[in-house]
C-alpha positions in Angstrom: 3.9 18.3 12.5 0.3 17.8 11.4 -0.5 14.7 9.4 -3.7 14.4 7.3 -5.0 11.2 5.7 -7.0 12.1 2.6 -7.8 11.0 -0.9 -5.0 11.7 -3.3 -5.1 14.5 -5.8 -3.8 14.5 -9.4 -1.1 17.0 -8.2 0.2 14.3 -5.8 1.2 12.0 -8.6 4.9 12.9 -8.7 5.3 12.6 -4.9 3.4 9.3 -4.8 5.5 7.8 -7.7 8.7 9.0 -6.1 7.7 7.7 -2.6 6.7 4.2 -4.0 10.1 3.9 -5.7 12.1 5.2 -2.8 10.4 2.8 -0.4 11.1 -0.1 -2.8 14.8 0.9 -3.2 15.2 1.0 0.6 12.9 -1.8 1.8 13.6 -4.3 -1.0 17.3 -4.0 -1.5 18.6 -7.5 -1.2 15.1 -9.0 -1.5 14.4 -8.4 -5.2 16.7 -8.5 -8.2 18.9 -5.3 -8.3 18.2 -4.7 -11.9 14.5 -4.3 -11.0 15.3 -1.6 -8.5 17.7 0.1 -10.9 15.0 0.5 -13.5 12.5 2.2 -11.2 11.9 5.6 -12.7 10.1 8.4 -10.7 8.9 10.2 -13.8 7.4 7.1 -15.3 5.8 6.2 -11.9 4.3 9.7 -11.7 2.8 9.3 -15.1 1.1 6.0 -14.1 -0.2 7.6 -10.9 -1.4 10.7 -12.7 -3.3 8.6 -15.2 -4.9 6.6 -12.4 -5.9 9.7 -10.4 -7.2 11.5 -13.4 -9.5 8.5 -14.2 -10.8 8.5 -10.7 -11.3 12.3 -10.5 -12.9 12.4 -14.0 -15.7 10.2 -12.8 -16.5 12.7 -10.1 -17.2 9.9 -7.6 -16.0 9.9 -4.0 -13.0 7.6 -3.7 -14.6 5.9 -0.7 -17.4 4.6 -2.9 -15.1 2.9 -5.4 -14.2 -0.7 -5.5 -10.5 0.5 -5.4 -9.7 3.0 -2.7 -6.6 5.1 -2.4 -5.4 7.2 0.5 -2.3 9.3 1.2 -0.9 10.7 4.4 0.4 14.1 4.0 2.8 16.0 6.3 2.6 19.7 5.5 2.5 19.5 1.7 4.6 16.3 1.4 3.1 12.8 0.8 4.7 10.5 3.3 2.5 7.4 2.9 0.2 5.9 0.3 -2.1 2.9 0.4 -4.3 1.1 -2.1 -7.1 -1.3 -1.2 -9.5 -3.1 -3.6 -12.6 -5.1 -3.3 -12.0 -8.7 -4.3 -14.7 -10.5 -6.2 -15.5 -14.2 -6.0 -13.3 -16.9 -4.4 -10.7 -14.7 -2.7 -10.0 -15.4 0.9 -11.3 -12.0 2.0 -13.5 -9.2 0.6 -10.7 -6.7 0.6 -7.1 -6.9 -0.6 -4.4 -4.3 0.3 -2.6 -3.8 -3.0 0.0 -1.2 -1.7 1.0 0.1 1.7 4.1 2.3 1.5 5.4 4.6 4.2 8.4 6.8 3.9 11.3 5.2 5.8 11.7 8.2 8.1 8.1 7.6 9.3 8.3 3.9 10.1 7.0 3.1 13.6 5.1 6.4 13.7 1.6 4.8 13.4 1.2 6.2 9.8 0.9 2.7 8.2 -1.6 1.6 10.8 -3.7 4.8 10.2 -3.7 4.2 6.4 -4.6 0.5 6.9 -7.5 1.5 9.2 -8.8 4.2 7.0 -9.0 1.9 3.9 -10.1 -1.3 5.6 -12.1 -0.1 8.6 -11.0 -3.2 10.5 -12.8 -5.5 7.9 -11.5 -8.8 6.8 -8.5 -8.1 4.6 -5.6 -9.9 2.8 -2.3 -8.7 1.5 0.5 -10.4 -0.6 3.9 -9.8 0.8 7.4 -10.6 -0.5 8.3 -13.7 1.5 11.6 -12.4 2.7 10.2 -9.0 3.8 10.2 -9.8 7.5 9.5 -6.2 8.6 6.3 -6.0 6.5 5.1 -9.4 7.8 5.8 -8.3 11.4 3.8 -5.0 10.8 0.9 -7.0 9.4 1.0 -9.5 12.3 0.8 -6.5 14.8 -2.3 -5.4 12.9 -4.1 -8.7 13.0 -2.9 -10.5 9.9 -1.7 -14.2 9.9 0.5 -15.7 7.3 -1.1 -18.5 5.2 0.4 -21.3 3.3 -0.5 -19.7 0.0 2.4 -18.5 -2.2 2.9 -17.1 -5.6 5.5 -15.3 -7.6 5.5 -11.5 -7.5 4.3 -10.3 -10.9 7.1 -7.7 -11.5 10.1 -9.4 -9.9 9.3 -13.1 -9.8 10.3 -13.4 -6.2 8.1 -15.5 -3.9 5.2 -13.8 -2.1 3.1 -15.1 0.8 -0.5 -14.3 1.5 -1.4 -12.8 4.9 -5.0 -12.6 6.0 -6.9 -10.7 8.8 -10.3 -11.7 10.0 -12.6 -10.3 12.7 -10.1 -7.7 14.1 -10.4 -4.5 16.0 -7.6 -2.0 15.7 -6.1 -1.1 19.1 -6.1 2.5 20.1 -6.9 4.3 16.9 
């Protein structure tokens, strides 16, 4: 099947919201409070995404020129991955922060996550907060040049511990 990485469209909002929630239900079961996962609502998530995408599209500016960049990977007409990266002002450890990197569980190990990461960060210095007990995510990031730091915080929505992972001076192999 053909995969395309592109900027998201307003019409993708329902698929993006459902994908994010599905990934959380699968990947974070046992890692975050079950009541948090139970309250995830695809329609509400789609509304949030639709609002974000309408704001970006209404400005008429190329997403690549924004301080926050979003990309989706699409297989046929189905969104199978989504990523969000933002410029970080001031005293942050890097100039870019990955805010979201979700890949449909059926596509794990396919290179999709690596492509989304590469498109948004272009191998620049980058950081990402990861749920501390999410070992698969940490291993993925390590394979892509990130190192775990000693910095910790509580995840804003769940309160579970997160760790900061940082990548510096890295070139993606074989993209």
